[in-house]
C-alpha positions, 0 to 999 in steps of 0.5 A: 476605552481600555475595557472595550479592547479586551473583548476584541483582543480575546476574540482575535486570540480565539480566532488565531487559535482556531485558525492554527488548529484548523491549519494544523488539523488539515496538515495532520490529515494531509500527513495521515493521508500520505502515510495511509496511501504510501505507508504500511496501512495500504500495503504500498511501498517497501512491504509490497515491493519486497513481496513482489521480489520474493514471489515464486517462479511459475514452476515453483508456484506449481510445485507448491500447489502440488505439495499442498495438495491443491492439484493432483499429479496429472494436473501438475504434469499437464500444467508443467508441460504447458509452462515449458511449451510457453517458455520455449515459445517465448524464448524463440527469436 
């Protein structure tokens, strides 16, 4: 009778180890998914917020584009003029 219990105990132990491995693996996957969703990998979170807070104003962005040679002087002046008119229109009560 004692010899017949050993295989049963070994199977129960293997089932327990497999269950712990499955639950632990699922937990790690959930943790990894949470990290990937909100952490560094996806660009969400603090890194993105810092970039948003440090984003240039529209006028600064135009100045940068002009300084980098992306737009010429006429285009720069025209866009600044449109921007100033828009800001004046928005700021009216």
